[in-house]
KOLLUM-644838 format. One record per residue: residue number from 1; x, y, z of N, C-alpha, C in turn; residue in three letters. Coordinates in Angstrom, 3 decimals. Each point is the difference from the previous one (the first is absolute). Layout:
N
+-----+----------+----------+----------+----------+----------+----------+----------+----------+----------+------+
:  nr :    neast :   nnorth :      nup :   caeast :  canorth :     caup :    ceast :   cnorth :      cup : rest :
+-----+----------+----------+----------+----------+----------+----------+----------+----------+----------+------+
: NUM :        X :        Y :        Z :        X :        Y :        Z :        X :        Y :        Z :  Ala :
...
+-----+----------+----------+----------+----------+----------+----------+----------+----------+----------+------+
REM end
This chain:
151
+-----+----------+----------+----------+----------+----------+----------+----------+----------+----------+------+
:  nr :    neast :   nnorth :      nup :   caeast :  canorth :     caup :    ceast :   cnorth :      cup : rest :
+-----+----------+----------+----------+----------+----------+----------+----------+----------+----------+------+
:   1 :   -2.435 :    2.480 :   30.586 :    0.305 :   -0.430 :   -0.927 :    0.677 :   -0.006 :   -0.962 :  Unk :
:   2 :    0.604 :   -1.395 :   -0.482 :    1.344 :   -0.238 :   -0.741 :   -0.509 :    0.495 :   -1.344 :  Unk :
:   3 :    1.169 :    0.266 :   -0.791 :    0.250 :    0.968 :   -0.759 :   -0.276 :   -0.991 :   -1.361 :  Unk :
:   4 :   -0.609 :   -0.078 :   -0.856 :   -0.563 :   -0.684 :   -1.313 :    0.401 :    0.875 :   -1.187 :  Unk :
:   5 :    0.932 :   -0.584 :   -0.859 :    0.503 :    0.429 :   -1.033 :   -1.153 :   -0.488 :   -1.544 :  Unk :
:   6 :   -0.946 :    0.593 :    0.044 :   -1.288 :   -0.213 :   -1.006 :    0.279 :    0.083 :   -1.465 :  Unk :
:   7 :    0.897 :    0.563 :   -0.115 :    0.198 :    0.454 :   -1.037 :    1.011 :   -1.017 :   -0.662 :  Unk :
:   8 :    0.973 :   -0.436 :    0.629 :    0.954 :   -0.775 :   -0.370 :   -0.287 :   -1.460 :    0.177 :  Unk :
:   9 :   -1.246 :   -0.271 :    0.722 :   -1.012 :   -1.197 :   -0.418 :   -0.413 :    0.127 :   -1.278 :  Unk :
:  10 :   -0.882 :    0.892 :   -0.120 :   -0.380 :    0.372 :   -1.584 :    0.912 :   -0.510 :   -0.739 :  Unk :
:  11 :    1.540 :    0.613 :   -0.120 :    0.783 :   -0.123 :   -1.125 :    0.677 :   -1.749 :    0.271 :  Unk :
:  12 :   -0.120 :    0.030 :    1.023 :    0.439 :   -1.257 :    0.045 :   -0.997 :   -1.463 :   -0.637 :  Unk :
:  13 :   -1.012 :    0.421 :    0.259 :   -0.801 :   -0.730 :   -0.776 :   -0.230 :    0.156 :   -1.242 :  Unk :
:  14 :   -0.086 :    1.280 :   -0.534 :   -0.627 :    0.283 :   -1.443 :    1.654 :   -1.140 :   -0.657 :  Unk :
:  15 :    0.933 :    0.767 :    0.782 :    1.625 :   -0.711 :   -0.484 :   -0.666 :   -1.677 :   -0.321 :  Unk :
:  16 :   -0.431 :   -0.617 :    0.844 :    0.132 :   -1.804 :   -0.584 :   -1.099 :    0.219 :   -0.735 :  Unk :
:  17 :   -0.888 :    0.967 :    0.312 :   -1.313 :   -0.630 :   -1.128 :    1.162 :    0.146 :   -1.799 :  Unk :
:  18 :    0.361 :    0.909 :   -0.175 :    0.791 :    0.544 :   -1.265 :    1.638 :   -0.877 :   -0.354 :  Unk :
:  19 :    0.094 :   -0.534 :    1.006 :    1.194 :   -1.040 :    0.266 :   -0.887 :   -1.505 :   -1.118 :  Unk :
:  20 :   -0.840 :   -0.276 :    1.224 :   -0.554 :   -1.170 :   -0.205 :   -0.570 :    0.300 :   -1.236 :  Unk :
:  21 :   -0.833 :    1.105 :   -1.137 :   -0.114 :    0.012 :   -1.130 :    0.512 :   -0.189 :   -0.834 :  Unk :
:  22 :    1.532 :    0.213 :   -0.230 :    0.923 :    0.399 :   -1.115 :    1.377 :   -0.930 :    0.735 :  Unk :
:  23 :    0.010 :   -0.240 :    1.132 :    0.849 :   -1.244 :    0.201 :    1.722 :    1.232 :   -0.055 :  Unk :
:  24 :    0.531 :   -0.800 :   -0.529 :    1.588 :    0.645 :   -0.411 :   -0.048 :    0.025 :   -1.836 :  Unk :
:  25 :   -1.546 :    0.669 :   -0.284 :    0.313 :    0.054 :   -1.280 :    0.174 :    1.862 :   -0.142 :  Unk :
:  26 :   -0.944 :    0.663 :    0.775 :   -0.238 :    1.515 :    0.284 :    0.925 :    0.165 :    1.417 :  Unk :
:  27 :    0.963 :    0.492 :   -0.090 :    0.430 :    0.376 :    1.398 :   -0.699 :    1.134 :    1.008 :  Unk :
:  28 :   -0.486 :    0.245 :    0.949 :   -1.187 :    0.792 :    0.605 :    1.084 :    0.762 :    1.015 :  Unk :
:  29 :    0.354 :    1.129 :   -0.282 :    0.729 :    0.972 :    0.936 :   -0.508 :    1.250 :    0.365 :  Unk :
:  30 :   -0.123 :    0.818 :    1.340 :   -0.318 :    0.483 :    0.710 :    1.025 :    1.471 :    0.301 :  Unk :
:  31 :    0.359 :    0.269 :   -0.889 :    1.547 :    0.804 :    0.157 :   -0.250 :    0.822 :   -1.459 :  Unk :
:  32 :    0.212 :    1.484 :    0.154 :   -0.344 :    0.976 :   -1.246 :    0.792 :   -0.184 :   -1.047 :  Unk :
:  33 :    1.737 :   -0.036 :   -0.001 :    0.636 :   -0.352 :   -0.480 :    1.044 :   -1.231 :    0.418 :  Unk :
:  34 :   -0.608 :   -0.947 :   -0.487 :    0.673 :   -1.553 :    0.045 :    0.981 :    0.085 :   -0.920 :  Unk :
:  35 :    0.945 :   -0.715 :    0.071 :    1.067 :   -0.551 :   -1.025 :   -0.563 :   -1.394 :   -0.807 :  Unk :
:  36 :   -0.304 :    0.743 :   -1.352 :   -0.867 :   -0.938 :   -0.688 :    0.968 :   -0.388 :   -1.384 :  Unk :
:  37 :    1.485 :    0.504 :    0.373 :    0.589 :    0.270 :   -0.938 :   -0.325 :   -1.819 :   -1.132 :  Unk :
:  38 :   -0.245 :   -0.843 :    0.794 :    0.521 :   -1.545 :   -0.923 :   -1.873 :   -0.073 :   -0.202 :  Unk :
:  39 :   -0.578 :    0.567 :    0.479 :   -1.739 :   -0.508 :    0.454 :   -0.689 :    0.590 :   -1.791 :  Unk :
:  40 :   -0.732 :   -0.668 :   -0.661 :   -0.729 :    0.111 :   -1.096 :   -1.406 :    0.816 :    0.673 :  Unk :
:  41 :   -0.625 :   -0.277 :    0.819 :   -1.166 :    0.183 :    0.502 :    0.274 :   -0.402 :    1.796 :  Unk :
:  42 :   -1.238 :    0.701 :    0.632 :    0.049 :   -0.061 :    1.087 :   -1.319 :    1.298 :    0.439 :  Unk :
:  43 :   -0.412 :   -0.219 :    1.395 :   -1.278 :    0.618 :    0.712 :    0.553 :    1.055 :    1.024 :  Unk :
:  44 :   -0.231 :    0.785 :    0.076 :    0.275 :    0.913 :    1.169 :   -1.016 :    0.271 :    0.461 :  Unk :
:  45 :   -0.503 :   -0.075 :    1.401 :   -1.005 :    0.668 :    0.687 :    0.252 :    0.723 :    1.231 :  Unk :
:  46 :   -0.580 :    0.667 :   -0.479 :   -0.206 :    1.552 :    0.943 :   -1.337 :    0.264 :    1.474 :  Unk :
:  47 :    0.639 :    0.003 :    0.852 :   -1.040 :    1.027 :    0.590 :   -0.460 :    1.581 :    0.074 :  Unk :
:  48 :   -1.127 :    0.464 :   -0.698 :    0.071 :    1.123 :    0.019 :   -0.407 :    1.144 :    1.025 :  Unk :
:  49 :   -1.245 :   -0.817 :    0.673 :   -0.435 :    0.914 :    0.770 :   -0.599 :   -0.852 :    1.295 :  Unk :
:  50 :   -0.498 :    0.575 :    1.364 :   -0.933 :   -0.324 :    0.630 :   -0.867 :    0.659 :    0.745 :  Unk :
:  51 :   -1.118 :   -0.448 :   -0.402 :   -1.204 :    1.086 :    0.981 :   -1.021 :   -0.714 :    1.137 :  Unk :
:  52 :   -0.326 :    0.999 :    0.664 :   -1.399 :   -0.929 :    0.433 :   -1.005 :    0.534 :   -0.394 :  Unk :
:  53 :   -0.651 :   -1.507 :   -0.105 :   -1.298 :    0.275 :   -0.787 :   -1.035 :   -0.226 :    0.788 :  Unk :
:  54 :   -0.197 :   -0.376 :    1.372 :   -1.338 :    0.138 :    0.782 :    0.883 :   -0.120 :    1.100 :  Unk :
:  55 :   -0.119 :    0.531 :    1.370 :    0.089 :   -0.066 :    1.256 :   -1.261 :   -0.661 :    0.509 :  Unk :
:  56 :    0.061 :   -1.489 :    0.593 :   -1.048 :   -0.583 :    0.180 :   -0.069 :   -0.016 :    1.620 :  Unk :
:  57 :    0.775 :   -0.198 :    0.633 :   -0.411 :    0.388 :    1.526 :    1.407 :    0.715 :    0.461 :  Unk :
:  58 :    0.027 :    0.329 :    1.435 :    1.517 :   -0.325 :    0.773 :    0.769 :   -0.536 :   -0.209 :  Unk :
:  59 :   -0.472 :   -1.284 :   -0.339 :    1.002 :   -1.013 :    0.027 :    0.560 :   -0.776 :   -1.431 :  Unk :
:  60 :   -0.271 :    1.063 :   -0.804 :   -0.128 :   -0.800 :   -1.908 :   -0.471 :    1.178 :   -0.665 :  Unk :
:  61 :    1.013 :    0.010 :   -1.051 :    0.099 :    0.910 :   -1.193 :    0.040 :   -0.960 :   -1.319 :  Unk :
:  62 :   -0.394 :   -0.010 :   -0.999 :    0.376 :   -0.039 :   -1.522 :    0.158 :    0.774 :   -0.514 :  Unk :
:  63 :    1.306 :   -0.674 :   -0.777 :    1.190 :    0.861 :   -0.853 :   -0.087 :   -0.678 :   -0.934 :  Unk :
:  64 :    0.424 :    0.878 :   -1.308 :   -0.454 :   -0.057 :   -1.383 :    1.990 :    0.295 :   -0.502 :  Unk :
:  65 :    0.350 :   -1.291 :   -0.485 :    1.135 :   -0.391 :   -0.206 :    0.093 :    0.194 :   -1.601 :  Unk :
:  66 :    0.760 :    0.865 :   -1.155 :    0.293 :    0.030 :   -1.291 :    1.362 :   -0.169 :   -0.561 :  Unk :
:  67 :   -0.124 :   -0.669 :   -1.077 :    1.458 :   -0.587 :   -0.183 :   -0.337 :    0.002 :   -1.708 :  Unk :
:  68 :    1.473 :    0.215 :   -0.707 :    0.115 :   -0.027 :   -1.019 :    1.095 :   -1.404 :   -0.544 :  Unk :
:  69 :   -0.672 :   -0.363 :   -0.619 :    0.673 :   -0.920 :   -0.621 :    0.463 :    0.174 :   -1.454 :  Unk :
:  70 :    1.266 :   -0.364 :   -0.121 :    0.722 :    0.223 :   -1.636 :   -0.041 :   -1.112 :   -0.101 :  Unk :
:  71 :    0.369 :   -0.353 :   -1.853 :    0.620 :   -1.456 :   -0.687 :    0.646 :    0.935 :   -0.704 :  Unk :
:  72 :    1.391 :   -0.587 :    0.174 :    0.203 :    1.472 :   -0.858 :    1.383 :   -1.870 :   -0.768 :  Unk :
:  73 :    0.367 :    0.516 :   -1.397 :    0.445 :   -0.829 :   -1.025 :    0.806 :    0.648 :   -0.917 :  Unk :
:  74 :    1.280 :   -0.992 :   -0.233 :    1.011 :    0.979 :   -0.931 :   -0.191 :   -0.978 :   -1.570 :  Unk :
:  75 :   -0.008 :    1.597 :   -0.092 :   -0.218 :   -0.289 :   -1.837 :    0.918 :   -1.012 :   -0.458 :  Unk :
:  76 :    0.162 :   -1.434 :   -0.244 :    1.236 :   -0.327 :   -0.760 :    0.046 :    0.073 :   -1.204 :  Unk :
:  77 :    1.345 :    0.021 :   -0.202 :    0.326 :   -0.142 :   -1.177 :   -0.497 :   -0.958 :   -0.921 :  Unk :
:  78 :   -0.365 :    0.112 :   -1.273 :   -0.491 :   -0.408 :   -0.925 :   -1.938 :   -0.570 :    0.322 :  Unk :
:  79 :    0.341 :    0.268 :    0.891 :   -1.913 :   -0.030 :    0.262 :   -0.979 :    1.191 :   -0.397 :  Unk :
:  80 :   -1.310 :   -0.690 :   -0.826 :   -0.449 :    1.020 :   -0.860 :   -1.214 :    0.441 :    1.530 :  Unk :
:  81 :   -0.489 :    0.858 :   -0.498 :   -0.669 :    0.580 :    1.250 :   -1.514 :   -0.920 :    0.154 :  Unk :
:  82 :   -0.324 :   -0.635 :   -1.101 :   -1.112 :   -0.728 :    0.415 :    0.441 :   -1.017 :    1.190 :  Unk :
:  83 :    0.719 :   -0.604 :   -0.320 :    0.465 :   -1.021 :    0.896 :    0.256 :    0.678 :    1.552 :  Unk :
:  84 :    0.421 :    1.088 :    0.360 :   -0.059 :    0.731 :    0.799 :   -1.141 :   -0.018 :    0.847 :  Unk :
:  85 :   -0.697 :    0.969 :   -0.707 :   -1.355 :    0.549 :    0.225 :   -0.765 :   -1.470 :    0.120 :  Unk :
:  86 :   -0.397 :   -0.835 :   -0.341 :   -0.564 :   -1.536 :    0.201 :    0.650 :   -0.251 :    1.547 :  Unk :
:  87 :    1.074 :    0.353 :    0.588 :    0.449 :   -0.754 :    1.351 :   -0.294 :    1.146 :    0.606 :  Unk :
:  88 :   -0.098 :    1.213 :   -0.121 :   -0.315 :    1.298 :    0.673 :   -1.680 :   -0.477 :    0.668 :  Unk :
:  89 :   -0.529 :   -0.710 :   -1.167 :   -1.885 :   -0.212 :    0.624 :    0.190 :   -0.801 :    0.632 :  Unk :
:  90 :    0.775 :   -1.030 :   -0.234 :    0.054 :   -1.792 :    0.651 :    0.439 :    0.237 :    1.683 :  Unk :
:  91 :    0.680 :    1.103 :   -0.311 :    0.494 :    0.479 :    1.792 :   -1.014 :    0.790 :    0.458 :  Unk :
:  92 :    0.017 :    0.937 :   -0.525 :   -1.248 :    0.888 :    0.547 :   -1.385 :   -1.231 :    0.398 :  Unk :
:  93 :   -0.508 :   -0.931 :   -0.598 :   -1.156 :   -0.459 :   -0.177 :    0.299 :   -1.099 :    1.533 :  Unk :
:  94 :    1.237 :   -0.429 :    0.190 :    0.304 :   -0.971 :    0.993 :   -0.097 :    0.796 :    1.451 :  Unk :
:  95 :    0.374 :    1.726 :   -0.135 :    0.224 :    0.459 :    1.261 :   -1.910 :    0.287 :    0.013 :  Unk :
:  96 :   -0.378 :    0.396 :   -0.753 :   -1.823 :    0.349 :    0.228 :   -0.416 :   -1.068 :    0.499 :  Unk :
:  97 :    0.113 :   -1.144 :   -0.318 :   -0.568 :   -1.541 :    0.378 :    0.505 :   -0.073 :    1.236 :  Unk :
:  98 :    1.310 :   -0.123 :    0.606 :    0.429 :    0.259 :    1.418 :   -0.532 :    0.448 :    0.726 :  Unk :
:  99 :    0.008 :    1.508 :   -0.451 :   -0.664 :    1.019 :    1.106 :   -1.621 :    0.086 :    0.446 :  Unk :
: 100 :   -0.795 :   -0.412 :   -1.317 :   -0.932 :   -0.180 :   -0.134 :   -0.375 :   -1.167 :    1.106 :  Unk :
: 101 :    0.630 :   -1.301 :   -0.152 :   -0.775 :   -1.059 :    0.454 :    0.180 :    0.424 :    1.521 :  Unk :
: 102 :    1.262 :    1.272 :    0.358 :   -0.068 :   -0.479 :    1.186 :   -0.062 :    1.309 :    0.848 :  Unk :
: 103 :   -1.257 :    0.357 :   -0.758 :   -1.021 :    1.554 :    0.813 :    0.211 :   -0.059 :    1.743 :  Unk :
: 104 :   -0.117 :   -1.055 :    0.598 :   -0.072 :   -0.459 :    1.072 :    1.622 :   -1.114 :    0.428 :  Unk :
: 105 :    0.122 :    0.051 :    1.355 :    1.694 :   -0.674 :   -0.317 :    0.229 :   -0.102 :    1.517 :  Unk :
: 106 :   -0.048 :   -1.081 :    0.356 :    0.715 :   -1.020 :    1.192 :    1.165 :   -0.633 :   -0.405 :  Unk :
: 107 :    0.975 :    0.199 :    0.842 :    1.195 :   -0.517 :   -0.021 :   -0.333 :   -0.961 :    0.872 :  Unk :
: 108 :   -0.588 :   -1.153 :   -0.023 :    0.106 :   -1.363 :    0.991 :   -1.442 :    0.375 :    0.473 :  Unk :
: 109 :    0.389 :   -0.095 :    1.943 :   -0.584 :    0.494 :    0.447 :   -0.689 :    1.931 :    0.399 :  Unk :
: 110 :    1.284 :    0.199 :   -0.356 :   -0.102 :    1.415 :    0.235 :    0.043 :    1.295 :   -1.416 :  Unk :
: 111 :   -1.365 :    1.034 :    0.557 :   -0.518 :    0.913 :   -0.949 :    0.926 :    0.688 :   -0.459 :  Unk :
: 112 :   -0.565 :    0.635 :   -1.174 :    1.467 :    1.052 :   -0.616 :   -0.806 :    0.638 :   -0.704 :  Unk :
: 113 :   -0.644 :    0.274 :   -0.643 :   -0.891 :    0.721 :   -0.968 :   -1.211 :   -0.290 :   -0.234 :  Unk :
: 114 :   -0.864 :    0.806 :   -0.460 :   -1.206 :    0.082 :   -0.888 :   -0.628 :    1.308 :   -0.591 :  Unk :
: 115 :   -0.765 :   -0.294 :   -1.241 :   -0.601 :    0.456 :   -1.013 :    1.340 :    0.836 :   -0.387 :  Unk :
: 116 :    0.807 :   -0.964 :   -0.795 :    1.124 :    0.299 :   -0.649 :   -0.805 :    0.327 :   -1.517 :  Unk :
: 117 :    0.242 :    0.910 :   -0.491 :   -0.174 :    0.548 :   -1.358 :    1.027 :    0.277 :   -0.991 :  Unk :
: 118 :   -0.172 :   -0.448 :   -0.897 :    0.736 :    0.574 :   -1.457 :   -0.488 :    1.276 :   -0.434 :  Unk :
: 119 :    1.267 :    0.738 :   -0.100 :   -0.678 :    1.163 :   -0.754 :    0.209 :   -0.571 :   -1.688 :  Unk :
: 120 :    0.852 :    1.307 :   -0.770 :    0.005 :    0.294 :   -1.620 :    1.378 :   -0.850 :   -0.298 :  Unk :
: 121 :   -0.023 :   -0.656 :   -1.041 :    1.899 :   -0.907 :   -0.200 :   -0.438 :    1.017 :   -0.768 :  Unk :
: 122 :    1.423 :    0.342 :   -0.267 :   -0.020 :    0.518 :   -1.022 :    1.675 :   -0.072 :   -1.024 :  Unk :
: 123 :    0.128 :    0.173 :   -1.029 :    0.742 :   -0.626 :   -1.080 :    0.733 :    0.578 :   -0.991 :  Unk :
: 124 :    1.444 :   -0.217 :    0.310 :    0.730 :    0.888 :   -1.051 :    0.320 :    1.357 :    0.794 :  Unk :
: 125 :    0.587 :   -0.501 :    1.203 :   -0.216 :    1.356 :    1.130 :    1.750 :    0.475 :   -0.252 :  Unk :
: 126 :    0.163 :    1.064 :   -0.402 :    1.010 :    0.724 :   -0.318 :    0.599 :    0.253 :    1.486 :  Unk :
: 127 :    1.604 :   -1.070 :    0.338 :    0.756 :    0.225 :    0.950 :    1.252 :    1.246 :   -0.610 :  Unk :
: 128 :   -0.779 :    1.475 :    0.374 :    1.257 :    0.772 :   -0.269 :    1.413 :   -0.112 :    0.378 :  Unk :
: 129 :    0.596 :   -0.672 :    1.406 :    0.633 :    0.138 :    0.500 :    1.053 :   -1.576 :   -0.715 :  Unk :
: 130 :   -1.261 :   -0.473 :   -0.418 :    0.971 :   -1.229 :   -0.473 :   -0.131 :   -0.377 :   -1.858 :  Unk :
: 131 :   -0.296 :    1.308 :   -0.582 :    0.099 :   -0.171 :   -1.350 :    0.996 :   -0.527 :   -0.988 :  Unk :
: 132 :    1.352 :    0.217 :    0.369 :    1.412 :   -0.024 :   -0.434 :   -0.121 :   -1.893 :   -0.083 :  Unk :
: 133 :   -0.609 :   -0.688 :    1.263 :    0.180 :   -1.196 :    0.054 :   -1.058 :   -0.951 :   -0.726 :  Unk :
: 134 :   -0.944 :    0.937 :   -0.714 :   -0.597 :   -0.845 :   -0.590 :   -1.208 :   -0.541 :    0.605 :  Unk :
: 135 :   -0.525 :    0.199 :    1.065 :   -1.067 :   -0.264 :    0.653 :   -1.080 :    0.147 :   -0.153 :  Unk :
: 136 :   -1.109 :   -0.864 :    0.032 :   -1.725 :    0.528 :    0.216 :   -0.203 :   -1.010 :    0.698 :  Unk :
: 137 :   -1.329 :    1.277 :    0.158 :   -0.420 :   -0.546 :    1.675 :   -1.999 :   -0.306 :   -0.400 :  Unk :
: 138 :   -0.514 :   -0.575 :    1.533 :   -1.047 :    0.149 :   -0.555 :   -0.092 :   -0.055 :    1.997 :  Unk :
: 139 :   -1.212 :    1.161 :    0.207 :   -0.291 :    0.596 :    1.495 :   -1.185 :   -0.811 :    0.160 :  Unk :
: 140 :   -0.406 :   -0.465 :    1.302 :   -1.000 :    0.087 :    0.321 :   -0.383 :   -0.062 :    1.745 :  Unk :
: 141 :   -0.608 :    0.643 :   -0.149 :   -0.844 :    0.541 :    1.252 :   -1.133 :   -0.608 :    0.941 :  Unk :
: 142 :    1.091 :   -0.734 :    0.910 :   -1.201 :   -0.353 :    1.318 :    0.553 :   -0.036 :    1.416 :  Unk :
: 143 :   -1.654 :   -0.472 :    0.431 :   -0.040 :    1.192 :    1.688 :   -1.314 :   -1.086 :    0.844 :  Unk :
: 144 :    0.703 :   -0.270 :    1.510 :   -0.429 :   -0.712 :    0.487 :   -0.475 :    0.268 :    1.277 :  Unk :
: 145 :   -0.891 :   -0.258 :    0.798 :   -0.705 :    0.989 :    1.443 :    0.455 :   -2.018 :    1.035 :  Unk :
: 146 :    0.812 :    1.212 :    1.316 :   -0.456 :   -0.803 :    0.748 :   -0.257 :    0.452 :    1.397 :  Unk :
: 147 :   -0.106 :   -0.634 :    1.502 :   -0.582 :    0.314 :    0.662 :    0.799 :   -0.196 :    1.490 :  Unk :
: 148 :    0.717 :    0.661 :    0.539 :    1.376 :    0.387 :    0.878 :   -0.747 :    0.163 :    0.889 :  Unk :
: 149 :    0.582 :   -0.824 :    1.303 :   -0.211 :    0.469 :    1.320 :    0.599 :    1.446 :    0.287 :  Unk :
: 150 :   -0.464 :    0.207 :    0.849 :    1.145 :    1.610 :    0.188 :   -0.457 :    0.323 :    1.650 :  Unk :
: 151 :    0.619 :    0.416 :    0.812 :    0.466 :   -0.083 :    1.112 :    0.641 :    0.761 :    1.097 :  Unk :
+-----+----------+----------+----------+----------+----------+----------+----------+----------+----------+------+
REM end
């Protein structure tokens, strides 16, 4: 049986959804330490865990993948807290909508995931490793299930 990079397929599809939602206005990044010296805001997506959800039979498994989505924004010079808070809320609500609207997803004719569930959205998350940069964050947890052939 040929190897299929299921996690890679999920990341690729998730990237497409987020870029489709935000266009070039908010870059979507996959690295933990991106070079964002010129960006005012961006989204980072991190795969946190993968676990077997259910053994269906000898030829298939259900796996649950968990992701952390971070919306990071630099506090701009001269920007008041209200404007910054309104922007964080706007992006978080758009993230919520795109993830909830795509709880089951197929990329064309190819099945990618089902049972996508958005967990808590946390606002004003302290980014201790980035405090000096004046970066504030919104954190969301999202998980989805896939049915994977094994063999």
